[in-house]
C-alpha positions in Angstrom: -93.2 -2.0 -54.8 -92.5 -0.2 -51.6 -90.3 -3.0 -50.2 -88.4 -3.0 -53.3 -87.6 0.8 -53.1 -86.7 0.3 -49.5 -84.3 -2.4 -50.4 -82.6 -0.2 -52.9 -82.4 2.8 -50.5 -80.5 0.3 -48.0 -78.4 -1.0 -50.8 -77.2 2.6 -51.9 -77.0 4.2 -48.5 -73.4 3.3 -47.7 -72.2 4.7 -51.0 -74.3 7.9 -50.5 -72.7 8.5 -47.1 -69.2 7.5 -48.2 -66.9 10.6 -48.7 -63.2 10.6 -49.8 -61.1 13.6 -49.4 -57.8 13.9 -51.3 -55.1 16.6 -51.0 -53.3 17.9 -54.2 -50.4 19.9 -54.3 -49.3 22.1 -57.3 -47.5 25.2 -58.2 -47.4 27.6 -61.2 -45.3 27.2 -64.3 -45.5 23.4 -63.8 -46.1 21.5 -67.1 -47.0 18.4 -65.5 -49.4 20.1 -63.2 -51.3 21.7 -66.1 -51.4 18.2 -67.8 -52.6 16.7 -64.5 -55.4 19.3 -64.1 -58.2 17.6 -66.2 -57.6 14.5 -64.2 -58.0 16.5 -61.0 -61.4 17.9 -62.3 -62.5 14.5 -63.3 -61.9 13.3 -59.8 -63.8 16.1 -58.4 -66.8 15.2 -60.5 -67.0 11.8 -58.8 -69.9 12.0 -56.3 -68.1 10.9 -53.4 -64.5 12.5 -54.0 -63.4 15.9 -52.7 -60.0 17.1 -54.0 -58.4 20.0 -51.8 -56.0 21.9 -53.8 -52.9 23.4 -52.3 -50.6 25.9 -54.2 -46.9 25.7 -53.1 -44.0 28.1 -54.2 -40.9 26.5 -52.9 -39.5 30.0 -52.1 -36.6 30.9 -49.7 -39.5 32.2 -47.4 -41.8 29.0 -47.1 -45.7 29.7 -47.3 -48.3 27.9 -45.2 -48.6 25.3 -47.9 -44.9 24.8 -48.4 -44.7 23.9 -44.7 -47.7 21.5 -44.7 -46.1 19.7 -47.7 -42.9 19.6 -46.0 -44.3 17.9 -43.0 -46.4 15.5 -45.4 -43.1 14.4 -47.0 -41.7 13.7 -43.7 -44.5 11.6 -42.5 -45.2 9.7 -45.8 -41.3 9.5 -46.6 -42.5 11.0 -50.3 -41.0 13.5 -52.5 -41.0 17.1 -51.7 -42.2 18.0 -55.1 -45.1 18.5 -57.2 -47.6 17.4 -58.7 -48.3 15.2 -55.7 -51.7 13.8 -54.6 -52.4 12.2 -51.1 -55.2 9.8 -50.4 -55.6 8.3 -47.0 -52.2 6.4 -46.4 -51.2 6.6 -50.2 -49.4 9.3 -52.2 -49.1 9.5 -55.9 -46.3 11.7 -57.4 -46.7 12.3 -61.1 -44.1 12.8 -63.7 -43.6 12.0 -67.4 -42.3 8.7 -67.2 -45.2 7.5 -64.8 -48.0 9.7 -65.7 -50.7 7.3 -66.8 -49.6 4.4 -64.6 -50.1 6.8 -61.4 -53.5 7.8 -62.9 -54.4 4.1 -63.0 -53.3 3.6 -59.3 -55.5 6.5 -58.0 -58.5 5.1 -59.7 -57.7 1.6 -58.2 -57.3 3.0 -54.8 -60.6 4.9 -55.0 -62.3 1.8 -56.1 -60.9 0.1 -52.8 -62.2 2.7 -50.5 -65.9 3.5 -51.8 -67.5 2.4 -48.7 -65.2 4.4 -46.3 -64.9 7.8 -45.1 -61.5 9.1 -45.4 -60.6 12.6 -44.0 -58.4 15.3 -45.7 -54.8 14.5 -44.8 -54.6 18.0 -43.3 -57.0 19.2 -41.0 -56.5 22.7 -39.0 -53.0 22.6 -39.9 -52.3 19.1 -38.4 -51.7 15.7 -40.3 -54.4 13.2 -39.8 -52.7 10.8 -42.1 -50.7 8.7 -42.5 -52.7 6.6 -40.1 -51.3 3.0 -39.5 -52.9 -0.3 -39.6 -52.6 -1.4 -35.9 -52.4 -5.0 -35.5 -52.2 -6.7 -32.2 -50.6 -10.2 -31.9 -50.8 -12.3 -28.9 -48.9 -15.3 -28.4 -47.2 -17.6 -25.7 -43.6 -18.3 -26.3 -43.3 -20.8 -23.4 -45.5 -23.1 -25.8 -42.9 -22.5 -28.7 -45.6 -20.6 -30.6 -44.0 -18.7 -33.6 -45.5 -15.6 -35.0 -42.5 -14.6 -37.3 -44.3 -15.8 -40.6 -47.6 -13.6 -40.1 -45.6 -10.6 -38.8 -43.3 -10.8 -41.8 -46.1 -11.2 -44.4 -48.0 -8.4 -42.7 -44.9 -5.9 -43.0 -44.3 -7.0 -46.5 -47.8 -6.3 -47.8 -48.7 -3.0 -45.8 -46.6 0.2 -45.8 -48.0 1.9 -42.9 -48.3 -0.7 -40.2 -47.7 -1.0 -36.4 -47.6 -4.7 -35.0 -47.6 -4.8 -31.1 -46.3 -8.5 -30.0 -47.8 -9.6 -26.7 -46.3 -12.5 -25.1 -48.5 -13.9 -22.3 -45.7 -16.0 -21.0 -45.1 -12.9 -18.9 -47.6 -12.3 -16.0 -48.0 -8.6 -16.6 -49.6 -9.4 -20.0 -52.0 -11.9 -19.2 -54.6 -9.5 -18.0 -55.1 -8.4 -21.6 -56.4 -12.0 -22.7 -58.7 -12.8 -19.8 -61.5 -13.6 -22.2 -59.3 -15.8 -24.4 -59.0 -19.6 -23.5 -55.5 -20.7 -22.9 -55.3 -22.9 -26.0 -56.4 -20.3 -28.5 -53.1 -18.5 -29.0 -51.6 -17.4 -31.2 -54.3 -14.9 -32.2 -54.4 -11.7 -34.3 -56.6 -8.9 -33.7 -57.4 -6.5 -36.5 -60.0 -3.7 -35.1 -62.4 -5.9 -33.2 -62.0 -9.1 -35.4 -59.9 -11.9 -34.3 -58.0 -14.5 -36.2 -56.7 -17.6 -34.6 -53.3 -18.4 -36.5 -52.5 -21.6 -38.5 -51.2 -22.4 -41.9 -54.8 -22.0 -43.5 -55.9 -18.7 -41.9 -52.5 -17.0 -42.8 -53.5 -15.7 -46.2 -57.1 -14.3 -45.0 -55.5 -12.8 -42.0 -53.3 -10.7 -44.5 -55.9 -10.0 -46.7 -58.4 -8.6 -44.0 -55.4 -6.3 -42.9 -54.8 -5.2 -46.7 -58.4 -3.9 -46.6 -57.3 -1.0 -44.2 -54.1 -0.2 -46.1 -55.4 3.1 -47.3 -57.6 4.2 -44.4 -55.8 2.7 -41.3 -57.3 1.2 -38.2 -56.8 1.5 -34.5 -56.0 -1.1 -32.0 -59.0 -2.9 -30.3 -61.0 -0.8 -28.0 -60.0 -2.6 -24.9 -56.3 -2.5 -25.8 -54.3 0.8 -24.8 -57.1 2.6 -22.8 -54.4 3.7 -20.2 -52.6 6.8 -21.5 -48.9 7.6 -21.6 -48.0 11.1 -20.8 -45.2 12.7 -22.6 -44.1 16.5 -22.2 -42.6 17.9 -25.5 -41.1 21.4 -25.4 -40.0 22.6 -28.9 -38.9 25.7 -30.6 -41.3 26.9 -33.3 -39.8 27.5 -36.8 -36.8 25.1 -35.8 -36.2 22.4 -38.6 -35.1 19.5 -36.5 -37.8 20.3 -34.0 -40.5 20.0 -36.7 -39.1 16.6 -37.8 -39.5 15.3 -34.2 -42.9 17.1 -33.9 -44.1 15.2 -36.9 -42.7 12.0 -35.6 -44.5 12.5 -32.3 -47.7 13.4 -33.9 -47.5 10.0 -36.0 -46.7 8.0 -32.8 -49.9 9.6 -31.2 -51.9 7.6 -33.9 -50.2 4.5 -33.0 -49.8 4.4 -29.3 -52.3 5.8 -26.2 -50.2 8.7 -25.8 -51.1 12.2 -24.1 -48.6 14.5 -25.5 -48.4 18.1 -23.9 -46.7 20.4 -26.1 -45.2 23.6 -25.2 -43.6 26.4 -27.4 -40.4 27.6 -25.6 -40.8 30.9 -27.5 -43.2 31.7 -24.9 -41.9 32.9 -21.4 -44.1 30.8 -19.1 -43.2 27.6 -21.1 -39.5 28.4 -21.0 -39.7 28.9 -17.1 -41.4 25.6 -16.9 -38.7 23.9 -19.2 -36.1 25.3 -16.8 -37.8 23.6 -13.9 -37.9 20.3 -15.5 -34.3 20.4 -16.8 -33.2 21.2 -13.4 -35.1 18.2 -11.9 -33.9 16.0 -14.7 -30.2 17.5 -14.2 -30.1 18.1 -18.2 -29.4 21.2 -20.1 -32.2 22.8 -22.1 -32.2 22.2 -26.0 -34.3 23.4 -29.0 -36.3 20.1 -28.5 -37.0 18.5 -25.1 -39.1 15.4 -24.5 -39.7 14.2 -20.8 -41.5 10.8 -20.3 -41.3 9.1 -17.0 -37.8 9.4 -15.7 -36.3 9.6 -19.0 -35.2 12.7 -21.1 -34.8 12.8 -25.1 -33.6 15.8 -27.1 -32.7 14.7 -30.5 -34.0 13.2 -33.8 -31.4 10.3 -33.3 -33.0 9.3 -29.9 -36.6 8.8 -31.7 -36.1 5.1 -31.7 -35.1 4.9 -28.0 -38.2 7.0 -27.3 -40.5 4.6 -29.0 -38.9 1.7 -26.8 -39.6 3.8 -23.8 -43.2 4.3 -24.8 -43.7 0.5 -25.5 -42.5 -0.2 -21.8 -45.6 1.6 -20.5 -48.3 0.1 -22.9 -50.0 -2.1 -20.3 -49.9 0.1 -17.3 -49.8 3.7 -18.7 -47.8 6.4 -17.3 -48.7 9.7 -15.6 -47.1 13.1 -16.3 -43.7 13.9 -14.4 -44.4 16.0 -11.3 -42.4 18.9 -10.4 -40.6 19.4 -6.9 -42.2 23.0 -6.8 -39.4 25.4 -7.6 -40.2 28.2 -10.0 -38.5 28.7 -13.4 -37.5 32.1 -12.3 -35.8 30.9 -9.1 -34.1 28.2 -11.2 -32.9 30.9 -13.7 -31.4 32.9 -10.6 -29.6 29.7 -9.4 -28.1 29.1 -12.9 -27.1 32.8 -13.0 -25.3 32.5 -9.8 -23.0 29.8 -11.4 -21.5 32.5 -13.6 -18.4 34.1 -12.2 -16.9 37.6 -13.3 -13.9 35.9 -15.0 -16.2 33.4 -16.6 -18.5 36.5 -18.0 -15.2 38.2 -18.9 -13.8 35.2 -21.2 -17.4 34.8 -22.8 -17.6 38.5 -23.7 -14.1 38.4 -25.3 -15.0 35.4 -27.2 -18.1 37.0 -28.6 -16.4 40.1 -29.4 -13.5 38.5 -31.3 -15.3 37.0 -34.3 -15.4 37.6 -38.1 -18.9 39.1 -38.1 -17.9 42.0 -35.6 -14.8 42.7 -37.4 -16.6 42.8 -40.8 -19.2 45.1 -39.2 -16.5 47.3 -37.9 -14.6 47.7 -40.9 -17.7 48.6 -43.0 -18.6 51.2 -40.3 -15.3 52.8 -40.2 -15.3 52.7 -44.2 -18.6 54.6 -44.0 -17.4 57.0 -41.3 -14.5 58.1 -43.6 -16.8 59.0 -46.2 -19.3 60.8 -44.0 -19.5 64.5 -43.2 -17.6 65.5 -40.0 -20.9 66.7 -38.4 -22.6 63.2 -39.0 -19.8 61.2 -37.3 -21.0 61.7 -33.6 -24.6 61.1 -34.1 -23.9 58.0 -36.5 -21.5 56.6 -34.0 -23.9 57.1 -31.1 -26.8 55.4 -33.0 -24.5 52.5 -33.9 -23.6 52.0 -30.3 -27.1 52.3 -29.0 -28.5 49.9 -31.7 -26.1 47.2 -30.8 -26.7 47.8 -27.1 -30.4 47.5 -27.6 -30.1 44.1 -29.7 -28.0 42.5 -27.2 -30.3 43.7 -24.5 -33.2 42.3 -26.2 -31.5 38.9 -26.7 -30.6 39.0 -23.1 -34.1 39.3 -21.9 -35.7 36.9 -24.4 -37.8 39.3 -26.1 -36.6 38.2 -29.5 
């Protein structure tokens, strides 16, 4: 009898320890959200499921939850709308036409992940998911080994997937496969499991990868231990910067990156950025990424950034070193480049603009209606206010 009870405990232990977290976004005055709420309550009643609810407003002044949903929509390529439910690498958007179908998909997905621990997609303001299924494919092109069929099959069946193809024809890649006999390529690594490719093994290789479609899986432990350092200077609250930031956070889950982030709204970080820009001979932007000897600053360059990262996968890459000049000194050197005629022209260009004219016309119209005694103090207040604003902008206090 004791042995029987012990076996039962062992049998149900994995299910007792399994825990699946989901993120649910809704808003007020949403009929579909109200209709979905009983289903959300049902999910919360499942022993291993925890649904975290987030109310959004979609107002002109985004709340914390609005920003989180926006970041999720960037990363998952999902609608920026509600009601929407996130489970690991999956998202489920509900509307009148697909309501019952999406509920069915949620239940089917939960059945697939009963034995896994799945974290909340949002943890301390950062996105934990989507986490790709990372697959390592090793082959030897000098032996005419083809991996196109398996790569195509994997990409067609898994949404979030990262396949790193390593050709041991090149000497620098051979150190990664020392324990593999020469005649055993091509081989696919999914986690710590390996699959030697042939026509018979293709289907169960894809099936193994599909097991991790919702939860994701990292590359093998021995692969990618050498870190690649990236310096990322960004402006908090800048929409293009947020897109780049979301992309870098996603790449951190794929590649062995050491991303050092600096908010350039802070004085010391601005000075550090000036030092790097001077060394790389580039102009500071709202987003600035330094990796090795390369510099990237826009969303359009993210594909190039990823190619640069892949160059260093086998060797790793240290952080760029500075020559030793301080940010203040570099700023002083930049200021020396401004001549009096240049500053005069910039001042005139700044003064001749529609905003300034509109403000002055409004101010003059106001003075015409003001009492005679009020004209001088109001005029002085206006001049002092303009001076203070420009001064604060100049010293960077804003």
